[in-house]
N, C-alpha and C positions, 0 to 999 in steps of 0.2 A: 437613403440615412433606416428607418426603416427596418432597411434587410442590415447594416450595418452596425444594431441593433437587435437581430434574431442572432446574427451571428453572437454576437456578445454574451447575448443571457447563455446559446449555447455551451459555447469553454468558462462562463462562473457556474451550470450544471455539472461539468467533467470535472473542476477545478472544485466546484463543495462532494461529488463524487469521489473525488483523490482525497481529498485530507477525513473525510468517513475512513478511507483504508487504509488512512497513516495513525488515523487513531487508531482503530483496534488494532494496527500494530503495536503500535508505546506502550500498547492495553496488556497485552501480550508481553514485552520483557517487562511491564512491573513484578509481573503475574512469573513467569519466571527466575524472576532474580528478588523476586521480596517471598519467597508462595519455598517454605526449605521442608514442610511436608510434602512436596506432588504428588500421589499416585499415578497408579501406570492409564491407569485410565481416564483423568484427567490429563499427561500429559497428551495421550493417545489426545483424544478431542483438540484441544489446542495443537500439535500437528496437522492432522484435517482442517483441522478451521482455519492453520496460514497457508495450509496450501494451495484451499480455494479461493483464499485471498490473495493471494498471488498470483493467479494467474488472471484474479481480475484483474490487477490491481495492474500487473503489464497494459494487459489489454488498454485499457483505459488509455496508460501513458502512449500510448503505441497512440492510441488513434489525436490521442490530444499533439503531442508528439507537430501528424501526422498535419492535423487543420492547423497549430501554429503555421507551416510550415503553407499552405496553400492560403491563407488572412488574412497573419503576419505577415509587416516583416520586417525587415532583416531585426530590427530593431530589440522588435518585441517575439526573438523566436528564440526561448531563454524557459526551461520550470526544471523545479527542480525535484530531487527524487528523494524518495527516505531510503532508506542505505537495510537494506531488511538479510548481506552478511554478519552481520553480529548479534541480529537477529534465529540466522537458521545454526545457528553458532554456540547461543547461546540454549534453543534447539538438542540441536545433537545433544549438546553436552548432557543434559537429565533427560531423557534415551535415559541417553547409553547409563546415569547411573543410576535406573531405575531400574536397567537392564541385567 
């Protein structure tokens, strides 16, 4: 039972980290949609931040998926992923407007 608690605790930590990165993605989307005068420095800052978070997010989700496959039943093997394609399109659009 203690082992199951440790497994669940670890999964909770991974899920919290995943949610934190998703919140950053959502904030980036908000900035890109609502900031009419986004200068080049801010746009590149968002792009760099996105690139860093995207790598972390991909690795975190991969770890979480592998962990779930090993320790959870077939019924519990589901993970929700943030749709980053729209965020990438927004970033590319704003960068192209600046350049």
